[in-house]
Backbone bond lengths (Angstrom), bond angles and torsions (degrees), N, CA, C in turn:
res aa  C-N    CA-C-N  psi(-1)  N-CA   C-N-CA  omega(-1)  CA-C   N-CA-C  phi
1 M - - - 1.447 - - 1.510 112.59 -
2 N 1.319 116.07 -44.27 1.458 120.09 178.11 1.517 112.18 -62.02
3 K 1.320 115.19 -32.52 1.489 119.56 178.15 1.523 110.09 -65.15
4 V 1.327 116.17 -42.47 1.508 120.51 178.61 1.484 110.00 -63.49
5 I 1.333 115.69 -43.05 1.509 119.62 -178.89 1.500 109.58 -62.88
6 N 1.345 118.16 -41.66 1.444 123.18 179.35 1.531 111.28 -62.60
7 R 1.325 115.59 -39.27 1.492 119.43 -179.93 1.535 109.34 -69.44
8 I 1.327 118.61 -37.96 1.412 120.66 179.49 1.540 110.02 -68.79
9 W 1.321 117.15 -39.32 1.468 122.43 178.57 1.508 110.06 -63.28
10 S 1.348 116.03 -38.75 1.432 122.28 177.46 1.540 109.62 -60.30
11 C 1.346 115.58 -38.41 1.481 120.88 -179.36 1.557 107.42 -67.39
12 V 1.349 116.42 -40.31 1.467 118.78 -178.70 1.527 110.25 -63.32
13 T 1.335 116.29 -44.87 1.462 118.95 -176.55 1.546 111.75 -68.16
14 K 1.353 117.81 -24.38 1.419 119.55 173.86 1.499 113.72 -82.50
15 A 1.350 116.40 -34.81 1.435 121.39 -172.18 1.547 114.10 -76.20
16 L 1.377 114.63 -43.83 1.455 118.62 -171.82 1.551 112.50 -65.88
17 P 1.314 121.23 -44.95 1.480 118.23 176.51 1.535 112.80 -62.29
18 K 1.313 117.68 -38.07 1.467 119.12 177.90 1.512 111.21 -68.44
19 A 1.332 116.48 -38.39 1.469 120.23 176.26 1.526 111.90 -61.74
20 G 1.364 113.95 -39.15 1.492 119.12 178.47 1.520 111.47 -62.27
21 K 1.314 117.36 -43.22 1.453 122.25 178.99 1.547 110.98 -65.99
22 T 1.294 116.21 -38.96 1.486 119.77 178.77 1.498 109.87 -67.37
23 C 1.297 119.01 -43.83 1.477 123.25 177.40 1.492 112.19 -60.22
24 L 1.350 117.36 -44.45 1.464 122.47 177.99 1.509 111.77 -58.42
25 W 1.339 114.52 -44.88 1.457 117.59 177.08 1.538 112.28 -64.28
26 L 1.329 118.14 -38.35 1.451 120.21 177.48 1.533 112.06 -67.66
27 F 1.287 117.25 -35.22 1.473 120.94 -179.32 1.512 110.43 -65.90
28 K 1.334 116.53 -36.07 1.456 120.77 178.46 1.538 110.83 -62.63
29 I 1.255 117.63 -29.18 1.475 122.75 178.94 1.502 111.05 -84.20
30 I 1.325 116.00 -49.54 1.446 122.93 -170.35 1.526 113.17 -70.74
31 L 1.314 118.13 -47.11 1.469 120.37 -173.67 1.508 113.98 -61.33
32 P 1.373 118.12 -47.38 1.530 117.63 177.32 1.543 111.07 -60.64
33 I 1.367 116.57 -41.96 1.473 118.59 -176.56 1.513 110.16 -64.13
34 S 1.312 116.66 -46.42 1.488 120.42 -177.48 1.522 109.03 -62.86
35 L 1.353 118.49 -37.23 1.445 120.30 179.05 1.515 110.75 -66.76
36 L 1.291 116.87 -39.62 1.491 122.46 177.67 1.531 110.27 -58.74
37 V 1.297 114.39 -45.79 1.508 117.88 179.70 1.510 110.84 -63.81
38 R 1.356 118.13 -40.94 1.482 121.89 175.93 1.524 110.58 -56.45
39 L 1.311 115.79 -45.74 1.469 121.35 -179.20 1.505 110.93 -66.20
40 L 1.347 115.61 -39.24 1.498 117.57 176.39 1.506 112.19 -63.24
41 Q 1.386 115.76 -36.89 1.468 119.29 176.62 1.532 110.76 -64.54
42 Y 1.306 115.59 -46.44 1.499 121.13 -178.85 1.513 111.89 -60.80
43 S 1.342 116.09 -44.15 1.445 121.57 -174.51 1.567 113.03 -75.74
44 G 1.337 114.85 -20.91 1.475 118.20 -177.35 1.545 113.33 97.31
45 F 1.359 115.59 -7.77 1.452 117.28 -178.89 1.526 112.49 -66.65
46 L 1.299 117.57 -26.42 1.481 119.83 -179.73 1.530 108.45 -67.04
47 G 1.296 118.17 -33.32 1.490 120.91 172.98 1.488 113.67 -62.24
48 I 1.327 116.57 -38.99 1.437 121.62 177.18 1.496 111.92 -64.28
49 I 1.373 114.14 -46.53 1.472 120.97 174.56 1.506 111.61 -56.55
50 S 1.315 115.04 -42.34 1.503 121.27 -177.60 1.545 108.91 -62.59
51 E 1.270 118.22 -43.12 1.503 120.74 179.07 1.486 111.87 -65.12
52 F 1.345 116.73 -37.06 1.485 121.10 -178.22 1.538 111.66 -66.66
53 F 1.340 115.67 -41.76 1.457 119.26 -176.37 1.533 113.62 -93.86
54 Y 1.267 117.86 -1.53 1.475 121.10 -175.45 1.531 113.13 -56.28
55 P 1.349 119.31 -45.72 1.456 117.71 -178.46 1.532 114.91 -58.65
56 V 1.329 116.62 -33.47 1.490 119.47 -178.63 1.524 109.24 -78.49
57 F 1.302 117.74 -50.28 1.470 122.07 -175.32 1.491 114.97 -74.63
58 S 1.337 118.19 -24.39 1.450 119.46 173.72 1.485 110.39 -64.72
59 F 1.317 118.30 -25.81 1.466 125.21 -179.28 1.577 110.47 -61.33
60 V 1.326 114.40 -27.22 1.453 119.69 178.77 1.518 113.49 -113.10
61 G 1.331 114.02 17.25 1.498 120.47 173.73 1.520 113.72 80.84
62 L 1.279 119.34 24.01 1.486 122.78 -178.33 1.523 112.31 -121.21
63 P 1.327 116.52 147.12 1.484 120.17 176.07 1.518 109.24 -69.81
64 G 1.314 117.29 157.82 1.453 121.28 -176.15 1.515 115.25 -64.26
65 E 1.347 115.89 -28.02 1.494 121.15 -179.42 1.511 112.44 -62.93
66 T 1.371 116.83 -23.47 1.453 119.82 -179.73 1.530 111.98 -69.66
67 A 1.324 117.33 -10.64 1.485 119.49 -179.72 1.518 109.44 -62.54
68 I 1.360 116.38 -35.83 1.483 117.96 -179.00 1.536 110.77 -66.37
69 V 1.332 118.05 -31.31 1.442 121.82 177.50 1.546 108.97 -68.26
70 F 1.322 116.41 -46.75 1.470 119.47 -176.92 1.526 109.87 -67.64
71 I 1.361 119.32 -41.56 1.447 121.49 179.12 1.537 109.93 -62.04
72 T 1.327 114.87 -43.82 1.491 118.71 178.99 1.559 110.53 -59.00
73 S 1.373 114.98 -41.17 1.481 118.23 -177.62 1.535 112.27 -62.00
74 L 1.360 116.43 -30.14 1.421 119.96 -176.94 1.530 112.46 -59.27
75 F 1.329 115.67 -29.01 1.507 121.57 -170.67 1.523 112.53 -115.28
76 T 1.284 119.28 -4.89 1.477 120.61 -174.38 1.478 113.07 -130.61
77 P 1.362 120.33 164.56 1.442 121.81 173.33 1.530 108.84 -63.66
78 L 1.349 115.66 164.52 1.442 122.71 -171.63 1.518 115.41 -61.75
79 Y 1.345 114.54 -26.50 1.460 117.38 -176.29 1.539 113.34 -64.19
80 A 1.354 116.83 -28.54 1.496 119.75 -179.10 1.556 108.45 -65.69
81 P 1.359 120.97 -53.14 1.449 118.17 -179.35 1.530 113.06 -63.12
82 V 1.365 117.14 -30.13 1.452 118.02 176.01 1.501 111.16 -62.61
83 A 1.333 116.70 -43.81 1.480 119.80 176.04 1.494 111.30 -58.75
84 L 1.312 119.16 -38.22 1.468 122.48 -178.04 1.550 109.98 -70.78
85 I 1.322 116.34 -37.86 1.461 118.60 179.55 1.503 111.17 -62.98
86 T 1.303 116.55 -38.84 1.483 120.06 179.95 1.548 112.40 -69.34
87 S 1.346 115.28 -12.61 1.488 118.38 178.97 1.496 112.50 -95.69
88 M 1.344 115.80 2.86 1.455 119.56 -178.52 1.571 111.55 -118.20
89 S 1.295 117.98 156.33 1.442 120.97 -178.22 1.518 108.49 -94.44
90 L 1.329 115.76 86.48 1.434 121.31 -177.16 1.539 110.92 -114.17
91 G 1.317 116.63 144.51 1.468 122.66 171.56 1.518 106.78 -72.97
92 L 1.332 114.52 157.12 1.483 120.56 179.38 1.491 112.74 -59.12
93 R 1.325 118.30 -37.09 1.471 121.46 178.81 1.531 111.03 -63.31
94 E 1.307 115.24 -46.19 1.513 120.24 178.35 1.511 111.29 -64.04
95 A 1.361 114.08 -43.51 1.492 119.36 -178.58 1.529 110.22 -63.59
96 T 1.296 118.96 -35.59 1.474 123.41 -178.51 1.530 109.65 -66.89
97 I 1.312 115.40 -45.31 1.494 121.71 177.45 1.510 111.07 -59.87
98 L 1.338 113.92 -47.20 1.495 121.72 -178.96 1.505 109.11 -64.42
99 A 1.336 115.98 -42.68 1.492 119.68 -179.64 1.498 111.42 -59.38
100 L 1.303 117.76 -43.09 1.496 121.22 178.43 1.524 112.36 -64.23
101 M 1.340 115.96 -37.28 1.479 117.81 174.75 1.484 112.94 -63.09
102 C 1.312 117.71 -41.02 1.451 123.63 177.90 1.494 112.21 -68.66
103 L 1.347 115.76 -39.06 1.464 120.83 179.19 1.502 112.05 -59.83
104 L 1.337 116.01 -35.35 1.446 120.23 179.09 1.568 111.83 -81.97
105 S 1.283 115.89 -38.73 1.479 119.47 -173.90 1.542 112.34 -119.92
106 H 1.299 115.77 78.95 1.435 120.66 175.57 1.550 110.01 -137.18
107 N 1.313 116.13 148.16 1.483 122.30 176.61 1.570 110.94 49.17
108 L 1.315 115.95 45.06 1.479 120.91 -168.36 1.541 110.81 -65.98
109 I 1.359 116.82 -40.89 1.481 117.74 -176.40 1.524 111.20 -57.83
110 V 1.345 114.80 -45.77 1.441 119.22 -177.11 1.543 110.79 -72.39
111 E 1.300 116.78 -51.08 1.476 121.59 -174.76 1.520 112.87 -66.76
112 S 1.352 117.00 -43.40 1.472 119.93 178.49 1.507 111.81 -64.48
113 S 1.343 114.88 -35.08 1.488 119.42 177.55 1.573 112.17 -64.92
114 I 1.319 112.39 -37.93 1.479 117.81 178.94 1.547 109.73 -69.04
115 Q 1.338 118.15 -42.53 1.448 119.98 178.60 1.536 109.95 -68.01
116 A 1.337 118.31 -29.01 1.475 119.97 178.02 1.527 111.94 -63.00
117 K 1.363 116.44 -27.61 1.440 121.10 -179.81 1.539 111.42 -70.18
118 T 1.302 118.29 -15.41 1.439 121.44 -177.90 1.515 112.36 -106.17
119 G 1.341 115.86 19.29 1.455 118.15 171.03 1.507 116.33 108.50
120 S 1.358 117.33 -11.56 1.434 119.18 178.44 1.537 112.49 -87.78
121 S 1.336 115.86 165.64 1.448 119.98 176.81 1.492 111.15 -85.32
122 F 1.364 119.61 132.17 1.457 123.25 177.89 1.511 110.12 -54.77
123 W 1.302 115.42 -51.68 1.470 119.27 -176.46 1.516 112.06 -72.30
124 G 1.346 116.46 -32.42 1.458 118.74 174.91 1.503 113.42 -62.46
125 I 1.334 115.93 -46.96 1.484 119.72 -179.75 1.556 109.23 -67.91
126 T 1.326 117.91 -41.58 1.488 120.82 178.63 1.516 111.17 -59.23
127 T 1.344 114.87 -48.17 1.467 119.71 -179.77 1.525 110.02 -62.31
128 L 1.305 118.51 -45.05 1.468 122.00 177.70 1.489 112.03 -56.46
129 R 1.348 119.00 -45.81 1.492 120.53 -178.56 1.515 112.99 -65.58
130 I 1.358 116.13 -42.69 1.476 117.25 -179.84 1.548 110.29 -68.81
131 L 1.344 116.08 -43.64 1.441 120.84 179.35 1.539 110.71 -57.34
132 M 1.321 115.71 -49.59 1.502 120.48 -178.20 1.499 110.77 -66.67
133 S 1.318 119.90 -28.52 1.480 121.57 174.63 1.527 111.02 -55.73
134 F 1.339 113.74 -47.51 1.433 118.04 -178.66 1.525 114.06 -75.78
135 V 1.327 116.94 -33.66 1.492 122.82 176.14 1.528 107.77 -60.79
136 I 1.316 117.67 -49.56 1.470 121.68 -177.02 1.507 110.74 -66.24
137 A 1.355 115.21 -43.65 1.482 119.16 177.47 1.510 112.56 -60.20
138 F 1.324 116.45 -42.72 1.490 119.70 179.16 1.519 109.71 -65.22
139 T 1.384 117.47 -42.36 1.458 120.81 -179.83 1.529 111.14 -62.29
140 L 1.333 115.66 -46.33 1.484 120.72 -178.51 1.534 110.23 -62.56
141 N 1.347 115.55 -37.86 1.476 118.26 -179.73 1.546 110.73 -64.91
142 L 1.306 115.87 -23.42 1.467 121.15 178.69 1.544 111.91 -82.97
143 V 1.370 115.45 -39.86 1.466 119.26 -166.73 1.548 111.17 -98.45
144 M 1.303 117.90 -25.05 1.461 118.34 -176.50 1.515 110.98 -76.49
145 P 1.327 119.30 133.45 1.452 125.03 178.46 1.556 109.73 -52.95
146 Q 1.327 115.82 143.59 1.466 118.95 177.71 1.505 115.03 -77.81
147 D 1.338 114.38 -29.01 1.466 119.65 -174.94 1.516 112.22 -111.28
148 G 1.316 117.97 165.85 1.438 122.83 175.74 1.502 115.09 89.21
149 W 1.301 118.68 13.25 1.449 122.32 179.80 1.522 110.37 -103.19
150 G 1.274 115.31 145.14 1.466 120.74 174.33 1.476 110.75 -89.11
151 T 1.355 114.97 -151.52 1.460 120.08 176.72 1.556 108.72 -118.46
152 V 1.280 116.12 151.52 1.445 120.83 177.26 1.520 108.66 -76.20
153 V 1.347 116.47 159.19 1.452 121.92 176.29 1.521 110.01 -61.95
154 T 1.300 119.10 105.42 1.491 122.32 -177.67 1.528 109.83 -129.20
155 T 1.317 114.31 167.92 1.442 120.91 175.24 1.525 108.36 -113.28
156 Q 1.309 116.40 173.31 1.424 123.15 179.19 1.531 110.19 -60.08
157 S 1.363 118.42 143.10 1.445 122.33 175.09 1.487 109.09 -77.21
158 A 1.344 116.23 147.00 1.485 120.53 177.88 1.523 111.17 -72.16
159 E 1.316 117.36 -11.08 1.454 119.14 175.77 1.531 112.32 -62.35
160 N 1.363 115.51 -22.87 1.476 119.41 -177.78 1.530 112.75 -92.00
161 C 1.365 115.14 0.63 1.483 117.64 178.96 1.523 110.77 -82.68
162 D 1.346 115.66 145.35 1.470 121.76 -177.44 1.534 110.91 -93.36
163 T 1.295 118.57 -25.88 1.458 121.54 -177.88 1.538 111.11 -133.62
164 I 1.311 115.57 160.22 1.437 120.59 178.40 1.551 112.49 -66.31
165 A 1.338 115.43 -26.52 1.491 119.23 176.20 1.488 110.40 -66.16
166 Q 1.381 117.62 -38.50 1.444 122.09 177.45 1.525 109.86 -62.75
167 V 1.364 116.61 -38.36 1.448 121.52 179.82 1.495 109.95 -60.00
168 F 1.323 117.30 -46.26 1.461 121.92 -177.24 1.518 111.57 -68.02
169 L 1.343 114.65 -35.50 1.472 119.01 176.91 1.520 110.69 -67.60
170 L 1.317 116.83 -42.35 1.461 120.01 177.21 1.512 111.23 -63.22
171 W 1.305 116.89 -45.01 1.447 122.08 175.74 1.557 113.27 -56.91
172 F 1.330 114.96 -44.53 1.454 118.39 -178.69 1.519 111.86 -65.55
173 T 1.353 116.50 -47.18 1.470 117.76 -177.26 1.497 112.67 -66.31
174 S 1.340 118.30 -42.87 1.462 121.89 -179.85 1.538 110.25 -67.79
175 S 1.321 115.57 -36.27 1.488 117.85 176.86 1.495 114.10 -64.14
176 M 1.324 114.98 -38.14 1.468 118.01 179.93 1.500 113.15 -61.92
177 Q 1.355 114.42 -34.90 1.523 117.40 176.11 1.494 109.60 -65.36
178 V 1.339 118.26 -40.59 1.490 118.60 -179.71 1.552 107.96 -71.18
179 V 1.276 118.72 -36.46 1.484 121.50 -178.52 1.545 108.67 -61.24
180 L 1.273 118.32 -46.55 1.492 122.24 179.60 1.527 111.68 -62.23
181 T 1.335 114.85 -39.86 1.483 119.55 177.67 1.536 110.44 -62.85
182 I 1.311 116.28 -44.41 1.460 120.79 179.89 1.480 111.04 -64.94
183 L 1.307 116.79 -42.43 1.520 120.60 179.92 1.570 109.76 -58.97
184 V 1.277 117.08 -46.74 1.453 121.95 -178.46 1.528 110.92 -62.82
185 I 1.340 116.05 -52.55 1.453 121.32 -174.54 1.503 111.38 -64.94
186 V 1.325 116.85 -50.02 1.485 119.66 -177.00 1.530 111.69 -64.54
187 S 1.326 116.92 -40.99 1.507 120.34 179.17 1.543 109.70 -63.78
188 A 1.345 117.11 -44.95 1.456 121.06 -178.42 1.539 110.86 -63.00
189 L 1.327 116.66 -43.41 1.474 121.58 -178.27 1.529 111.58 -69.80
190 M 1.288 114.95 -39.67 1.470 119.00 177.21 1.554 111.43 -61.47
191 L 1.340 114.08 -43.05 1.458 119.75 176.67 1.560 111.36 -64.04
192 L 1.279 115.91 -43.27 1.473 120.92 179.01 1.526 108.83 -60.34
193 H 1.301 118.04 -43.72 1.466 122.33 179.67 1.548 111.29 -58.28
194 Y 1.332 117.50 -48.68 1.440 120.21 -178.63 1.552 111.58 -67.32
195 I 1.299 117.89 -34.95 1.485 120.58 177.91 1.560 109.66 -66.88
196 L 1.323 116.18 -42.07 1.490 120.02 179.20 1.509 110.40 -59.97
197 V 1.347 116.20 -44.27 1.425 120.96 -177.92 1.551 110.52 -71.16
198 E 1.320 117.98 -41.76 1.449 122.58 -177.80 1.503 111.46 -62.18
199 F 1.352 119.25 -40.78 1.450 123.07 -177.88 1.530 113.21 -98.61
200 N 1.354 116.77 12.25 1.441 122.19 175.05 1.545 112.35 56.52
201 L 1.304 116.64 40.01 1.473 121.94 -174.47 1.529 112.12 -83.92
202 L 1.341 115.65 -26.30 1.485 120.04 -177.08 1.538 110.41 -59.65
203 N 1.283 117.87 -46.47 1.461 121.06 -178.95 1.529 110.37 -62.84
204 R 1.311 116.64 -40.90 1.531 120.37 -176.92 1.519 108.66 -65.69
205 V 1.369 115.43 -46.70 1.488 118.80 -177.18 1.546 109.62 -67.45
206 S 1.327 118.10 -41.93 1.478 120.39 -179.65 1.503 111.97 -62.23
207 S 1.347 118.22 -34.70 1.473 121.19 177.41 1.520 109.98 -65.73
208 F 1.337 115.75 -37.87 1.437 120.99 -179.60 1.570 110.93 -68.26
209 L 1.364 114.30 -32.34 1.479 116.98 -174.90 1.552 111.35 -91.00
210 S 1.349 118.60 -6.21 1.485 119.48 -174.75 1.511 114.58 -57.04
211 P 1.385 120.91 -33.63 1.456 118.21 175.14 1.512 115.60 -61.78
212 L 1.336 115.83 -27.84 1.483 120.86 -178.76 1.547 109.79 -66.40
213 M 1.339 117.54 -26.49 1.454 121.23 -176.93 1.572 110.42 -59.55
214 T 1.296 115.21 -34.81 1.491 119.09 179.29 1.527 110.13 -60.07
215 I 1.341 116.50 -44.26 1.504 119.82 176.26 1.457 112.17 -63.80
216 F 1.333 118.16 -35.75 1.467 123.01 178.97 1.539 112.16 -72.79
217 G 1.351 116.07 -9.31 1.455 118.18 -176.82 1.533 111.63 82.43
218 L 1.346 118.75 16.40 1.448 121.72 -175.12 1.519 108.66 -113.22
219 P 1.365 116.22 149.86 1.481 120.16 173.60 1.496 111.07 -63.26
220 K 1.327 117.06 152.55 1.456 119.59 179.72 1.490 115.74 -64.60
221 D 1.362 116.88 -20.33 1.452 119.49 -179.75 1.536 112.15 -73.98
222 T 1.313 116.95 -4.14 1.471 119.88 179.40 1.547 112.32 -91.74
223 A 1.368 117.30 -3.42 1.473 121.32 -173.17 1.537 111.32 -55.83
224 F 1.319 117.06 -47.11 1.464 119.71 -175.09 1.563 112.07 -64.91
225 S 1.324 114.74 -46.97 1.488 120.58 178.37 1.528 112.04 -65.14
226 W 1.349 114.75 -35.01 1.510 119.14 178.03 1.536 109.14 -63.71
227 L 1.329 115.80 -44.03 1.452 120.98 -178.58 1.520 110.66 -64.15
228 V 1.318 118.35 -45.11 1.483 123.30 179.07 1.495 109.77 -60.75
229 G 1.348 115.95 -48.01 1.447 122.93 -178.17 1.522 112.55 -60.54
230 N 1.312 117.06 -28.35 1.479 120.89 -177.25 1.536 110.91 -96.18
231 L 1.331 117.32 -16.57 1.465 119.17 178.52 1.522 110.50 -90.60
232 V 1.337 116.97 -45.07 1.483 120.43 -172.49 1.499 112.42 -120.62
233 G 1.348 120.66 4.72 1.433 122.61 174.50 1.519 116.17 92.87
234 L 1.334 116.93 177.55 1.432 122.59 -174.74 1.554 112.80 -73.27
235 A 1.325 117.51 -34.21 1.461 119.39 -174.74 1.520 109.02 -60.86
236 Y 1.309 117.84 -53.58 1.482 119.19 179.37 1.559 109.75 -77.62
237 G 1.333 115.90 -37.42 1.451 117.80 -177.98 1.519 111.65 -62.34
238 G 1.369 115.90 -34.98 1.472 118.04 -179.89 1.527 111.13 -67.04
239 G 1.321 117.84 -36.41 1.433 121.97 177.90 1.563 111.71 -64.67
240 I 1.315 115.23 -35.70 1.458 120.72 177.95 1.553 108.99 -68.19
241 M 1.336 113.12 -40.62 1.451 119.10 -179.58 1.537 113.20 -62.12
242 V 1.320 113.83 -40.00 1.486 119.60 177.59 1.545 109.05 -62.74
243 E 1.315 116.60 -42.46 1.463 119.82 177.94 1.531 111.11 -63.64
244 Q 1.341 116.38 -40.56 1.451 119.66 179.42 1.530 112.32 -62.08
245 I 1.344 113.78 -40.37 1.483 118.24 178.96 1.537 111.20 -67.98
246 E 1.307 115.88 -42.95 1.501 119.17 179.71 1.515 111.26 -64.21
247 E 1.310 116.70 -33.27 1.508 120.55 179.31 1.507 112.15 -87.86
248 K 1.303 118.09 6.39 1.486 124.19 176.93 1.506 113.27 66.00
249 K 1.341 115.74 21.50 1.453 119.27 177.86 1.567 110.83 -89.85
250 L 1.298 115.23 -10.29 1.468 121.30 179.47 1.514 107.94 -145.27
251 T 1.370 114.65 125.69 1.429 117.35 178.81 1.571 111.55 -77.95
252 R 1.331 115.09 161.30 1.500 117.46 -178.70 1.530 110.41 -68.05
253 E 1.310 118.04 -33.21 1.469 120.95 175.13 1.499 112.28 -62.49
254 S 1.349 113.84 -44.29 1.517 117.76 176.07 1.501 110.00 -61.87
255 G 1.322 115.78 -40.32 1.491 121.32 179.31 1.516 112.10 -61.93
256 R 1.314 116.67 -41.75 1.461 120.69 177.83 1.514 113.35 -62.22
257 L 1.324 116.07 -43.75 1.497 120.48 177.31 1.510 110.52 -66.53
258 L 1.368 118.14 -39.23 1.411 121.20 -179.51 1.565 108.39 -66.10
259 N 1.362 117.28 -38.19 1.437 120.02 179.67 1.533 112.39 -60.14
260 I 1.362 115.66 -38.26 1.497 117.93 176.62 1.498 110.19 -62.32
261 H 1.324 116.97 -44.78 1.459 121.48 -179.91 1.553 108.05 -61.28
262 L 1.321 117.72 -51.38 1.475 121.20 -174.89 1.547 111.32 -67.71
263 A 1.320 115.91 -27.89 1.448 117.25 176.50 1.531 113.68 -61.16
264 V 1.285 114.47 -32.13 1.480 120.48 179.57 1.549 112.64 -96.58
265 S 1.273 116.56 -32.02 1.483 120.53 -178.65 1.493 110.94 -141.08
266 H 1.314 115.61 102.70 1.531 120.10 176.70 1.521 107.71 -142.98
267 S 1.285 115.12 166.74 1.470 123.59 179.02 1.543 110.77 49.95
268 L 1.328 115.25 51.03 1.450 119.04 -179.02 1.488 114.50 -62.33
269 L 1.365 116.86 -20.22 1.461 119.80 -178.49 1.541 109.59 -89.02
270 E 1.338 117.59 -62.41 1.487 119.35 -174.90 1.502 112.30 -64.29
271 D 1.360 118.41 -52.24 1.476 120.95 -174.70 1.518 109.94 -62.86
272 T 1.306 116.93 -36.31 1.468 119.05 179.20 1.513 111.28 -66.79
273 L 1.341 117.08 -42.62 1.467 119.89 179.59 1.511 112.10 -61.61
274 V 1.332 115.78 -37.13 1.471 120.98 -179.16 1.511 111.87 -58.38
275 F 1.311 115.27 -45.06 1.468 120.06 -178.38 1.518 112.85 -80.43
276 V 1.340 116.50 -35.42 1.474 119.33 177.10 1.534 108.82 -60.09
277 A 1.301 115.63 -35.53 1.535 122.26 179.47 1.533 110.67 -56.87
278 I 1.297 119.46 -27.78 1.486 121.84 -179.29 1.522 110.95 -104.22
279 G 1.344 117.24 6.15 1.435 119.49 172.35 1.495 118.13 104.35
280 I 1.347 117.91 5.29 1.498 120.83 177.47 1.499 109.77 -71.65
281 P 1.327 118.74 136.33 1.492 120.80 179.99 1.513 113.06 -64.79
282 V 1.313 117.71 129.09 1.425 121.76 -172.97 1.511 112.92 -66.02
283 L 1.330 119.46 -40.44 1.479 123.23 -176.73 1.534 110.73 -65.32
284 W 1.318 118.54 -37.30 1.479 118.65 -179.26 1.517 109.42 -66.85
285 I 1.316 119.26 -39.76 1.469 117.81 -174.09 1.527 113.88 -83.79
286 V 1.336 115.81 -23.53 1.469 118.56 178.83 1.535 110.26 -87.48
287 V 1.316 118.28 -54.65 1.492 122.23 -175.31 1.522 110.40 -62.88
288 T 1.345 118.10 -40.97 1.455 121.13 -179.12 1.522 111.42 -60.60
289 R 1.346 116.17 -48.07 1.460 120.18 -179.85 1.544 111.63 -62.41
290 L 1.309 116.62 -43.74 1.472 119.37 179.21 1.510 112.47 -61.53
291 L 1.306 116.30 -46.19 1.458 121.75 -179.07 1.538 112.16 -58.90
292 F 1.314 115.09 -48.75 1.483 120.87 -179.24 1.518 112.45 -69.19
293 A 1.327 116.41 -30.92 1.478 121.36 175.03 1.502 110.34 -66.04
294 I 1.305 117.01 -43.87 1.457 121.04 178.33 1.534 111.08 -63.80
295 V 1.302 114.70 -44.47 1.522 117.77 178.23 1.513 111.66 -60.59
296 A 1.362 114.37 -41.88 1.506 117.98 -177.68 1.509 111.08 -63.36
297 V 1.329 117.14 -41.08 1.492 121.25 -178.48 1.535 109.26 -67.51
298 W 1.348 118.18 -46.15 1.459 120.99 -177.37 1.528 109.38 -67.56
299 L 1.295 120.02 -33.77 1.472 121.86 175.49 1.525 110.20 -64.45
300 R 1.330 116.11 -41.21 1.493 119.59 175.99 1.520 112.11 -64.16
301 R 1.310 114.78 -41.54 1.485 116.06 -179.38 1.533 111.20 -69.81
302 S 1.318 116.67 -34.10 1.456 120.46 177.48 1.541 110.44 -66.26
303 Y 1.356 115.30 -40.37 1.448 121.08 177.16 1.531 110.98 -61.39
304 D 1.352 114.66 -46.91 1.499 118.34 179.23 1.507 111.69 -62.20
305 Y 1.326 117.28 -39.08 1.472 121.87 -179.36 1.521 109.56 -65.42
306 F 1.319 116.78 -39.55 1.493 122.57 -178.52 1.514 108.23 -67.19
307 I 1.330 116.68 -43.80 1.509 118.86 -178.83 1.501 109.30 -66.09
308 L 1.325 117.64 -47.32 1.471 121.33 178.71 1.515 113.08 -57.82
309 S 1.339 114.93 -42.78 1.457 120.86 178.04 1.535 112.42 -62.33
310 K 1.344 114.06 -40.61 1.461 120.78 179.89 1.534 109.41 -66.28
311 L 1.341 117.17 -44.54 1.459 121.65 178.73 1.537 111.03 -61.11
312 K 1.298 115.32 -43.53 1.489 120.86 -178.88 1.524 108.78 -63.86
313 H 1.331 116.21 -41.66 1.460 119.18 179.92 1.509 112.70 -64.73
314 S 1.384 114.52 -38.16 1.498 119.06 -179.10 1.540 111.52 -67.28
315 Y 1.347 114.03 -35.21 1.499 119.03 177.36 1.533 110.16 -70.78
316 D 1.333 117.08 -37.43 1.464 120.01 -179.87 1.566 110.90 -68.52
């Protein structure tokens, strides 16, 4: 028993310093961006941006001001758009649609580059994620009930502030709430990761999940990388996938199919927790991503089968 406790404590001592460094890096991105949005609200420029993007985003049931959240998500980790969502007055229905768009299209330069190392095209994956963001948003806007939704956990808009000092105070208080949320989630997930590795639980769980890969349209050799990609995200998961390919435990074709799935649905643990913390319904953001990821993979497999059949027919 003492040996187990010592191993867990070792995980804690490894996880917390790394979690602290990760949080510090995230805060350097999130805090300036959230302050900028507060200033845009106060100055009225956010209203101008809203009017400009309204024709496009109304198509998926969102106000034009949400464009700044989506655009921010394209270039930053997911915590930045979450901070922006909490600074806007959005209904839960709108926030759920926007959350799913950001879940698919965030931190694209980093994550698409990582996926490109495993055999996929950088621009192909990037295009797929952005396209699927709007496809899912459009679909949800059609199928989600219009009534019966509450509001997401938000703070006061800076538009209601009378002075710039009030804007900074509002930014500081709302940011501290986001900071605490990030600290808890990142620290817990980092500790979970080290415990899973220390007790060799990833291999056991991935073996248990391997039959599910058939339903997902994926080869069974993708089970381990799929699990890692959904527990700790694409950044770390992509590195594991590269190792799997180099060690011949995962073929490049399997990696390409897995990349399509992960482009639509990845980090089901961390990313889901981030949005659930501000009140987004868990089933809508998990089930929707999984369903569309399955459809995307099977469509790609159907396309490959059609092309191969056509080539074979032409040779015959």
